[in-house]
MIFILUM-621657 format. One record per residue (C-alpha): residue in three letters; x, y, z. Coordinates in steps of 0.001 Angstrom, whole numbers. Layout:
// MIFILUM-621657
R,ALA,X,Y,Z .
...
***
This chain:
// MIFILUM-621657
R,MET,-148750,-47910,77876 .
R,ASN,-146034,-50344,76765 .
R,THR,-142761,-49290,75174 .
R,GLY,-143515,-50787,71743 .
R,TRP,-146841,-48993,71476 .
R,ARG,-145240,-45689,72474 .
R,GLN,-142552,-46146,69814 .
R,ARG,-145138,-46913,67087 .
R,TRP,-147270,-43967,68158 .
R,GLY,-144247,-41665,68136 .
R,THR,-143219,-42872,64657 .
R,ALA,-146701,-42317,63239 .
R,LEU,-146853,-38841,64742 .
R,ALA,-143408,-37985,63359 .
R,PHE,-144618,-38663,59804 .
R,ALA,-148122,-37317,60281 .
R,LEU,-146947,-33816,61227 .
R,PRO,-145033,-32984,58018 .
R,VAL,-147732,-34645,55902 .
R,SER,-150386,-32452,57530 .
R,GLY,-148210,-29371,56951 .
R,ILE,-147802,-30203,53258 .
R,ALA,-151526,-30902,52936 .
R,LEU,-152315,-27514,54459 .
R,ILE,-150142,-25750,51888 .
R,ALA,-151642,-27735,49021 .
R,LEU,-155249,-27226,50116 .
R,THR,-155008,-23516,50889 .
R,GLY,-152600,-22549,48165 .
R,ARG,-150930,-20263,50695 .
R,LEU,-147156,-20403,50779 .
R,HIS,-146934,-18815,54222 .
R,HIS,-148170,-22102,55726 .
R,THR,-144622,-23283,55124 .
R,THR,-144014,-21895,58630 .
R,THR,-146219,-24677,60053 .
R,LEU,-144160,-27279,58199 .
R,MET,-140936,-25698,59500 .
R,LEU,-142182,-25881,63120 .
R,ALA,-143195,-29517,62580 .
R,ILE,-139714,-30418,61297 .
R,VAL,-137965,-28696,64224 .
R,GLY,-140408,-30202,66746 .
R,ILE,-139889,-33722,65387 .
R,SER,-136114,-33309,65594 .
R,VAL,-136402,-32378,69276 .
R,ALA,-139086,-34889,70343 .
R,VAL,-138069,-38033,68417 .
R,THR,-135061,-39868,69811 .
R,SER,-134501,-42049,66728 .
R,ARG,-132086,-40385,64327 .
R,ARG,-133404,-42421,61395 .
R,ILE,-137057,-41499,61968 .
R,ALA,-136246,-37823,62565 .
R,ALA,-134150,-37617,59382 .
R,THR,-136730,-39482,57285 .
R,ALA,-139575,-37282,58526 .
R,GLY,-137543,-34127,57826 .
R,LEU,-136644,-35265,54311 .
R,LEU,-140268,-36244,53723 .
R,GLY,-141382,-32741,54709 .
R,CYS,-138827,-31025,52472 .
R,ALA,-139430,-33325,49510 .
R,GLY,-143207,-33056,49888 .
R,TRP,-142997,-29284,49994 .
R,ALA,-140858,-29198,46858 .
R,ALA,-143267,-31553,45052 .
R,THR,-146276,-29479,46112 .
R,VAL,-144666,-26261,44887 .
R,ALA,-143778,-27920,41593 .
R,ALA,-147326,-29201,41134 .
R,GLU,-149098,-25982,42103 .
R,PRO,-148240,-22987,39868 .
R,ARG,-150055,-20613,42168 .
R,LEU,-147456,-21318,44866 .
R,ARG,-144592,-20081,42716 .
R,THR,-144725,-16531,43967 .
R,PRO,-141881,-14027,44564 .
R,GLU,-141784,-15297,48174 .
R,LEU,-140858,-18825,47069 .
R,GLY,-137123,-18302,47462 .
R,TYR,-137520,-16850,50929 .
R,TYR,-139611,-19766,52187 .
R,ALA,-137338,-22313,50541 .
R,GLY,-134344,-20842,52387 .
R,GLN,-136264,-20760,55664 .
R,LEU,-137270,-24414,55224 .
R,ILE,-133663,-25437,54642 .
R,LEU,-132603,-23510,57753 .
R,ALA,-135359,-25243,59751 .
R,GLY,-134038,-28615,58620 .
R,LEU,-130490,-27697,59588 .
R,LEU,-131652,-26342,62959 .
R,GLY,-133643,-29516,63613 .
R,THR,-130599,-31655,62781 .
R,LEU,-128418,-29625,65157 .
R,LEU,-130966,-29768,67997 .
R,HIS,-131433,-33510,67525 .
R,HIS,-127667,-34049,67687 .
R,VAL,-127354,-31851,70788 .
R,LEU,-130166,-33646,72633 .
R,ARG,-128772,-37092,71854 .
R,ARG,-125369,-35972,73027 .
R,ARG,-126836,-34600,76260 .
R,GLN,-128747,-37828,76855 .
R,ARG,-125505,-39780,76539 .
R,GLN,-123839,-37437,79034 .
R,LEU,-126695,-37842,81521 .
R,GLY,-126544,-41628,81147 .
R,THR,-122840,-41590,81940 .
R,ALA,-123428,-39330,84955 .
R,ARG,-126114,-41660,86321 .
R,ASP,-123823,-44683,86018 .
R,GLN,-121057,-42891,87877 .
R,ALA,-123373,-41696,90635 .
R,ALA,-124781,-45197,91196 .
R,ALA,-121321,-46607,91843 .
R,VAL,-119690,-43759,93767 .
R,ALA,-121154,-44530,97222 .
R,GLY,-119836,-48100,97324 .
R,ARG,-116538,-47429,95654 .
R,PHE,-115745,-43847,96614 .
R,GLU,-112265,-44468,97943 .
R,SER,-111106,-46393,94860 .
R,LEU,-112831,-44089,92368 .
R,PHE,-111784,-40790,93945 .
R,HIS,-108467,-40543,92119 .
R,ALA,-109817,-42167,88936 .
R,SER,-112900,-39957,88666 .
R,PRO,-113210,-38145,85314 .
R,ALA,-114757,-35209,87180 .
R,GLY,-112681,-32944,89371 .
R,VAL,-113347,-33785,93027 .
R,ALA,-111954,-32062,96109 .
R,ILE,-112660,-32152,99838 .
R,ALA,-112408,-29072,102061 .
R,ASP,-112493,-28947,105862 .
R,ASP,-114478,-26556,108051 .
R,ARG,-111742,-23920,107721 .
R,GLY,-112171,-23853,103963 .
R,THR,-108836,-25614,103328 .
R,LEU,-108480,-28236,100600 .
R,ILE,-107332,-31525,102130 .
R,ALA,-107671,-33833,99104 .
R,VAL,-107959,-33392,95325 .
R,ASN,-108070,-35879,92467 .
R,PRO,-106095,-35677,89185 .
R,ALA,-109102,-34355,87235 .
R,PHE,-109459,-31479,89700 .
R,CYS,-105750,-30689,89268 .
R,GLU,-106166,-30753,85476 .
R,LEU,-109110,-28357,85543 .
R,ALA,-107385,-26006,87977 .
R,GLY,-104087,-26235,86084 .
R,ARG,-102163,-26843,89316 .
R,THR,-100444,-29817,90915 .
R,GLU,-101756,-31736,93910 .
R,THR,-98916,-30380,96039 .
R,GLU,-99925,-26815,95171 .
R,LEU,-103641,-27375,95853 .
R,VAL,-103633,-29405,99083 .
R,GLY,-103417,-27002,101996 .
R,ASP,-104613,-24088,99863 .
R,SER,-107941,-22267,100326 .
R,ALA,-111104,-23611,98683 .
R,ARG,-112539,-20078,98492 .
R,PRO,-111696,-19483,94782 .
R,TYR,-113964,-22441,93923 .
R,LEU,-116841,-21381,96164 .
R,GLN,-116587,-17612,96452 .
R,GLY,-119531,-15441,95561 .
R,GLU,-122342,-17963,95945 .
R,THR,-124870,-18147,98747 .
R,ALA,-126289,-21322,97242 .
R,ILE,-123231,-23280,96206 .
R,GLY,-123421,-24520,92629 .
R,GLY,-123337,-23288,89042 .
R,GLU,-121022,-22589,86155 .
R,ARG,-117620,-21058,86754 .
R,ARG,-115051,-19623,84405 .
R,PHE,-111536,-20548,85480 .
R,LEU,-108457,-18891,84040 .
R,ARG,-105637,-21356,84582 .
R,PRO,-102042,-20332,85335 .
R,ASP,-101027,-21068,81737 .
R,GLY,-103631,-18566,80496 .
R,SER,-106086,-21152,79135 .
R,GLU,-109777,-20915,80006 .
R,ARG,-112054,-23605,81347 .
R,TRP,-115775,-23507,81989 .
R,VAL,-116745,-25942,84711 .
R,TRP,-119908,-26933,86479 .
R,LEU,-119404,-26595,90208 .
R,SER,-121437,-28568,92722 .
R,ALA,-120705,-28640,96418 .
R,GLY,-122412,-29910,99532 .
R,ALA,-121620,-29763,103227 .
R,ASP,-122485,-32204,105992 .
R,ALA,-125056,-31240,108613 .
R,GLY,-122394,-29921,110989 .
R,GLY,-120569,-27936,108342 .
R,GLN,-117339,-29818,109029 .
R,TRP,-116667,-31077,105498 .
R,THR,-117509,-29831,102027 .
R,LEU,-117393,-31979,98882 .
R,ILE,-116559,-29951,95748 .
R,GLN,-117101,-31364,92258 .
R,LEU,-115958,-29727,89013 .
R,GLN,-117253,-31026,85678 .
R,ASP,-115648,-29665,82517 .
R,VAL,-118468,-28218,80398 .
R,THR,-116362,-26034,78138 .
R,ALA,-117544,-27782,74974 .
R,ALA,-121091,-28438,76162 .
R,ARG,-121814,-25099,77844 .
R,GLU,-124466,-24070,75348 .
R,THR,-126231,-27436,75388 .
R,ASP,-126738,-27161,79152 .
R,ARG,-129195,-24340,78539 .
R,LEU,-131612,-26849,77002 .
R,LEU,-132010,-28478,80423 .
R,ALA,-132009,-25307,82509 .
R,ALA,-134947,-26300,84694 .
R,VAL,-133446,-29649,85662 .
R,SER,-130062,-28051,86248 .
R,THR,-131638,-25511,88590 .
R,THR,-133161,-28345,90572 .
R,ALA,-129803,-30098,90759 .
R,ARG,-128090,-26942,92001 .
R,ARG,-130631,-26542,94762 .
R,ILE,-130234,-30142,95841 .
R,ARG,-126453,-29903,95942 .
R,ALA,-126676,-26595,97779 .
R,GLY,-128037,-28485,100760 .
R,GLU,-131766,-27846,100458 .
R,ASP,-134150,-30638,101428 .
R,ALA,-134137,-32826,98323 .
R,ARG,-137718,-33918,98908 .
R,ASP,-139211,-30421,98889 .
R,THR,-137084,-29375,95908 .
R,ILE,-138117,-32358,93795 .
R,ILE,-141791,-32090,94712 .
R,ALA,-141823,-28425,93657 .
R,ALA,-139912,-29179,90431 .
R,VAL,-142294,-31986,89384 .
R,LEU,-145266,-29718,90017 .
R,ASP,-143662,-27055,87835 .
R,LEU,-142036,-29042,85025 .
R,ALA,-144656,-31779,84640 .
R,GLY,-147590,-29412,85145 .
R,ALA,-148969,-31746,87809 .
R,ASP,-151568,-30714,90403 .
R,SER,-150374,-33110,93093 .
R,VAL,-147131,-34944,93756 .
R,ALA,-146137,-37436,96434 .
R,LEU,-142718,-38886,97201 .
R,LEU,-142824,-42425,98587 .
R,GLU,-139640,-43662,100259 .
R,LEU,-138607,-47180,101134 .
R,GLN,-138761,-47991,104853 .
R,ASP,-138247,-51680,105672 .
R,ASP,-140749,-53509,103416 .
R,THR,-143077,-50557,102933 .
R,LEU,-143195,-47426,100794 .
R,VAL,-144161,-44419,102908 .
R,ALA,-145338,-41006,101675 .
R,THR,-142714,-38683,103191 .
R,ARG,-143496,-35534,101193 .
R,THR,-146667,-34448,99421 .
R,SER,-148099,-31398,97734 .
R,GLY,-151654,-30928,96535 .
R,SER,-152971,-34061,98268 .
R,ASP,-153659,-35376,101753 .
R,VAL,-151683,-38634,101706 .
R,LEU,-148707,-37761,103953 .
R,GLY,-147733,-40796,106030 .
R,THR,-149661,-43273,103847 .
R,ARG,-147977,-46698,103893 .
R,VAL,-148134,-49144,100968 .
R,PRO,-146789,-52716,101403 .
R,LEU,-144467,-53744,98595 .
R,ASP,-146162,-57096,98128 .
R,SER,-149580,-55520,97583 .
R,ALA,-151467,-55791,94301 .
R,SER,-151602,-52008,94034 .
R,MET,-150128,-49940,91236 .
R,VAL,-147378,-48804,93628 .
R,GLY,-146426,-52439,94235 .
R,LEU,-146441,-53176,90498 .
R,VAL,-144154,-50242,89638 .
R,TYR,-141812,-51140,92511 .
R,GLN,-141519,-54736,91295 .
R,SER,-141076,-53876,87605 .
R,GLY,-138955,-50740,88011 .
R,GLU,-140810,-49200,85050 .
R,PRO,-142962,-46020,85077 .
R,VAL,-146729,-46250,84475 .
R,PHE,-149132,-43543,83253 .
R,LEU,-152911,-43988,83367 .
R,ALA,-155202,-41522,81658 .
R,ASP,-158163,-43084,83505 .
R,PRO,-156848,-44648,86735 .
R,ALA,-160409,-45067,88071 .
R,GLN,-160897,-47787,85458 .
R,ASP,-157899,-49823,86685 .
R,PRO,-158631,-52197,89611 .
R,ARG,-155039,-51878,90824 .
R,VAL,-155628,-48224,91744 .
R,SER,-157370,-47666,95058 .
R,ALA,-160647,-45733,94789 .
R,ALA,-160030,-44258,98240 .
R,LEU,-156592,-43050,97109 .
R,LEU,-158050,-41397,94016 .
R,GLN,-160605,-39602,96141 .
R,ARG,-157941,-38305,98548 .
R,VAL,-155643,-37234,95716 .
R,GLY,-158442,-35840,93576 .
R,ALA,-156715,-36942,90372 .
R,ALA,-158295,-37728,87005 .
R,SER,-154980,-38971,85533 .
R,MET,-151900,-40288,87341 .
R,MET,-148295,-41316,86784 .
R,TRP,-146054,-43536,88932 .
R,HIS,-142287,-43249,88361 .
R,PRO,-139676,-45319,90277 .
R,VAL,-136509,-43748,91698 .
R,VAL,-133702,-46191,90973 .
R,SER,-130256,-46161,92587 .
R,GLY,-127701,-48849,91874 .
R,GLY,-130306,-50927,90047 .
R,VAL,-132627,-50920,93098 .
R,VAL,-135870,-48974,93522 .
R,VAL,-135378,-46772,96600 .
R,ALA,-138346,-44395,96234 .
R,MET,-141230,-43462,93955 .
R,LEU,-142684,-40258,92537 .
R,VAL,-146462,-40225,92090 .
R,ALA,-147930,-37343,90074 .
R,GLY,-151605,-36525,89572 .
R,TRP,-153606,-34222,87322 .
R,ARG,-157084,-33006,88347 .
R,HIS,-158234,-32845,84726 .
R,ARG,-157970,-35872,82474 .
R,ILE,-155065,-35907,80037 .
R,ALA,-155174,-38499,77271 .
R,SER,-151419,-39044,77265 .
R,ILE,-148302,-37592,78827 .
R,ASP,-146028,-35819,76366 .
R,ASP,-142294,-36377,76043 .
R,HIS,-141524,-33135,77875 .
R,ARG,-143402,-34197,80988 .
R,THR,-142085,-37745,80799 .
R,ARG,-138498,-36564,80546 .
R,ALA,-139041,-34011,83302 .
R,VAL,-140283,-36648,85756 .
R,ALA,-137621,-39150,84647 .
R,LEU,-134787,-36653,85033 .
R,LEU,-136088,-35526,88420 .
R,ALA,-136289,-39154,89496 .
R,ASP,-132646,-39492,88484 .
R,GLU,-131820,-36325,90424 .
R,THR,-133571,-37843,93431 .
R,ALA,-131335,-40906,93166 .
R,LEU,-128255,-38682,92832 .
R,ALA,-129340,-36660,95859 .
R,VAL,-129781,-39834,97924 .
R,GLU,-126346,-41092,96900 .
R,HIS,-124840,-37651,97523 .
R,GLU,-126314,-37573,101027 .
R,ARG,-125044,-41088,101751 .
R,LEU,-121610,-40150,100485 .
R,LEU,-121438,-37101,102759 .
R,HIS,-122430,-39228,105742 .
R,ARG,-119747,-41749,104835 .
R,LEU,-117119,-39037,104455 .
R,GLU,-118075,-37581,107814 .
R,HIS,-117791,-41003,109412 .
R,MET,-114406,-41613,107757 .
R,ALA,-113132,-38192,108825 .
R,PHE,-113961,-38689,112512 .
R,THR,-113306,-42422,112976 .
R,ASP,-110103,-44397,113452 .
R,THR,-110266,-47148,110831 .
R,LEU,-108327,-49713,112881 .
R,THR,-110107,-49567,116234 .
R,GLY,-113436,-48059,115218 .
R,LEU,-113008,-45420,117945 .
R,PRO,-113324,-41683,117331 .
R,ASN,-110039,-40227,116078 .
R,ARG,-108024,-37315,117473 .
R,ARG,-110017,-34665,115574 .
R,ALA,-113364,-36018,116782 .
R,TRP,-112113,-36217,120367 .
R,GLN,-110745,-32673,120304 .
R,ASP,-114065,-31343,119013 .
R,ASP,-115909,-33239,121756 .
R,LEU,-113464,-31970,124396 .
R,ARG,-114124,-28349,123454 .
R,ARG,-117866,-28911,123765 .
R,ALA,-117373,-30679,127115 .
R,LEU,-115236,-27770,128324 .
R,ASP,-117969,-25298,127334 .
R,ARG,-120527,-27323,129307 .
R,ALA,-118225,-27521,132314 .
R,ARG,-117631,-23757,132208 .
R,ALA,-121352,-23012,131882 .
R,GLY,-122396,-25390,134658 .
R,GLY,-119424,-25048,136984 .
R,ARG,-118869,-28816,136830 .
R,PRO,-115545,-30715,136967 .
R,LEU,-113954,-32131,133840 .
R,THR,-111079,-34601,133688 .
R,VAL,-109079,-35707,130659 .
R,ALA,-106684,-38654,130523 .
R,VAL,-104085,-40073,128173 .
R,ALA,-103481,-43860,128242 .
R,ASP,-100445,-45470,126633 .
R,LEU,-99765,-49199,126146 .
R,ASP,-96454,-49984,127825 .
R,HIS,-93598,-51384,125706 .
R,PHE,-95855,-51547,122650 .
R,LYS,-92977,-51218,120206 .
R,ARG,-91334,-54256,121767 .
R,TYR,-94631,-56129,121514 .
R,ASN,-94920,-55181,117840 .
R,ASP,-91337,-56221,117080 .
R,THR,-91781,-59526,118901 .
R,HIS,-95197,-60608,117648 .
R,GLY,-95508,-58718,114363 .
R,HIS,-97623,-55816,113169 .
R,GLN,-100737,-57919,112718 .
R,ALA,-100608,-58958,116353 .
R,GLY,-99971,-55324,117266 .
R,ASP,-103070,-54224,115393 .
R,ASP,-105074,-56936,117121 .
R,MET,-103795,-55757,120513 .
R,LEU,-104880,-52176,119744 .
R,GLN,-108353,-53369,118745 .
R,ARG,-108750,-55490,121899 .
R,ALA,-107417,-52699,124101 .
R,ALA,-109850,-50192,122578 .
R,ALA,-112798,-52501,123265 .
R,ALA,-111608,-53363,126793 .
R,PHE,-110938,-49745,127787 .
R,GLY,-114246,-48504,126428 .
R,ALA,-116169,-51146,128382 .
R,GLN,-114876,-49728,131689 .
R,LEU,-116036,-46149,131107 .
R,ARG,-119219,-44534,132360 .
R,PRO,-122114,-43434,130166 .
R,GLY,-121170,-40035,128741 .
R,ASP,-117412,-40678,128837 .
R,LEU,-115544,-40725,125533 .
R,ILE,-112423,-42634,124508 .
R,ALA,-110592,-42022,121231 .
R,ARG,-107431,-43231,119592 .
R,TRP,-104968,-40371,119963 .
R,GLY,-102310,-41928,117755 .
R,GLY,-100051,-44979,117764 .
R,GLU,-100630,-46837,121030 .
R,GLU,-102078,-43805,122843 .
R,PHE,-105727,-43296,123773 .
R,ALA,-107386,-40052,124933 .
R,ILE,-110289,-40127,127397 .
R,THR,-112811,-37424,128370 .
R,LEU,-114505,-37794,131787 .
R,PRO,-117250,-35145,132246 .
R,ASP,-118503,-34405,135795 .
R,CYS,-115542,-36298,137210 .
R,THR,-113310,-35175,140098 .
R,PRO,-109694,-36332,140422 .
R,ARG,-110679,-38941,143004 .
R,GLU,-113515,-40277,140842 .
R,ALA,-111194,-40277,137831 .
R,ASP,-108666,-42423,139715 .
R,ALA,-111337,-45070,140266 .
R,VAL,-112527,-45106,136655 .
R,LEU,-109030,-45109,135198 .
R,GLU,-107842,-47864,137517 .
R,ARG,-110549,-50031,136008 .
R,VAL,-109330,-49074,132560 .
R,ARG,-105721,-49916,133434 .
R,ALA,-106708,-53276,134921 .
R,ALA,-108639,-54172,131761 .
R,THR,-105512,-54130,129561 .
R,PRO,-105707,-57346,127460 .
R,GLY,-103376,-60310,127975 .
R,ALA,-100221,-59854,129978 .
R,GLU,-99708,-56310,128728 .
R,THR,-99910,-53169,130845 .
R,CYS,-100691,-49535,130310 .
R,SER,-99860,-46221,131941 .
R,ILE,-102399,-43422,132377 .
R,GLY,-102010,-39763,133198 .
R,HIS,-104953,-37492,133928 .
R,ALA,-105640,-33852,134745 .
R,THR,-108740,-32065,135994 .
R,TRP,-109653,-28676,134529 .
R,ASP,-108801,-25853,136934 .
R,GLY,-111711,-23673,135816 .
R,THR,-109818,-21217,133614 .
R,GLU,-107030,-22954,131706 .
R,SER,-107149,-23563,127963 .
R,VAL,-107711,-26912,126284 .
R,GLU,-104071,-26969,125230 .
R,ARG,-102864,-26392,128780 .
R,LEU,-105201,-29087,130149 .
R,LEU,-103893,-31623,127626 .
R,GLU,-100335,-30633,128361 .
R,ARG,-100840,-31382,132072 .
R,ALA,-102454,-34754,131310 .
R,ASP,-99563,-35646,129011 .
R,THR,-97051,-34623,131696 .
R,ALA,-98887,-36863,134161 .
R,LEU,-98592,-39747,131691 .
R,TYR,-94821,-39314,131485 .
R,ALA,-94713,-39215,135275 .
R,ALA,-96521,-42565,135354 .
R,LYS,-94026,-43980,132840 .
R,ASN,-91032,-42700,134827 .
R,ALA,-92467,-44120,138048 .
R,GLY,-92343,-47660,136665 .
R,ARG,-95334,-47877,134241 .
R,ASP,-98545,-49857,134792 .
R,ARG,-100099,-47166,136948 .
R,VAL,-102454,-44195,137004 .
R,HIS,-100987,-40783,137826 .
R,ALA,-102909,-37559,138497 .
R,ALA,-101495,-34210,137452 .
R,THR,-100669,-31768,140202 .
R,GLN,-103335,-29104,140591 .
R,VAL,-101955,-25692,139635 .
R,ALA,-102989,-22129,140134 .
R,ALA,-105584,-20881,137674 .
R,HIS,-104268,-19451,134406 .
R,VAL,-105825,-16269,133216 .
***
């Protein structure tokens, strides 16, 4: 069904409905059939996207009614005034609903555009985002907020950073929904809150969208909003979307096909036995056609179309089917395929919009997931060397210490420092200094054993974890690390082996003391910390 045909069909239907309502009144001579005309006017206002067609159809209905009443004396009953008033109210209500829906469509279009760009340009868009965005760590502390977030909260960045994120998340098991905020100046804001955490629960992304003026219009899309909340609450986006399409589109079967290499693979299904089915993108199938065109297709009788596999129809058990692409950043990344066991001649606007909006939510969920992964990577990676940063290394050290305690195995930590690095920086410039840090990180890492971990501690210092490593074995490994220092530069290394009871802080303190001992002894050497009595 092409777009032009759908538009002509929709226009004809928009005018046919009020005409049929007027004809019913004229033929029956019953004024109470005005109710049918009123419903037609309101329905057209909601279903037709063209303002001109909706207005013309509404005026046609009202004018036709007035002409019919004028021509038929038997219609001029005492109830005439009542029905005339109700008809006028129906027209006004239809106008309001049409305006609200068009406004909401514009808002959703803007949201889709923003979501498509956010993954690739997150860092540059963070502070320019029109929506309030904040990032909280695993302790529930805000570590970054953008100006829009500050505006909605009515507080400055200095006041928010370091403060608790609990006021923006409190009271919800599934994070997401409307919130009423009373700002310090006494003004009120209604915001839409969405938040999602990474798989490890280390970081939470909080988004606040000002919906003060549009709060009532959101109720018109309650089903789609519920789906969005569930997605952003961390539920499996695939299962949520499959269930929502089944519910909102009234489908009997739904499959989600996701792009893997050059093939679309059925990763989630409901109501059909096609899980794991693979469809090449260059095939002449309907899936291949929709992927190439990026446009949805509905077939009332798919069995009559040679592009639809007969074997697929038998497995799905569908009499009518719809294929809808999931587009992110202008690229098809997945596809929703819905089927109905009983033939339906056409798919109404409600079902079409439901599937389209859920396809958009799928794209948003994919981008949201990618963004969380990118944030997690940024939070635990040193941008210069590509090594894990101090936070990532400390988390790994605590896990390594737990394993050593549980298994009674040795654990050694070391701190390596490039000697005279400040002098090197001053002599050769900061660019050369950065290059030296990158080469040193690569050279040091190449000398470690599988299971060891090196991270950039800060400046020219590197921290190293050596699980299952005694002091003697650590000397051998770290001597290789020291000897691998690039160019004519040298490094000093201090290391300490866990005594079986001491804290992480105490273990690091002893390794750091050993490093200073290596520096004081002339640099370019490895120094082991003195074993001490166990600390309780």
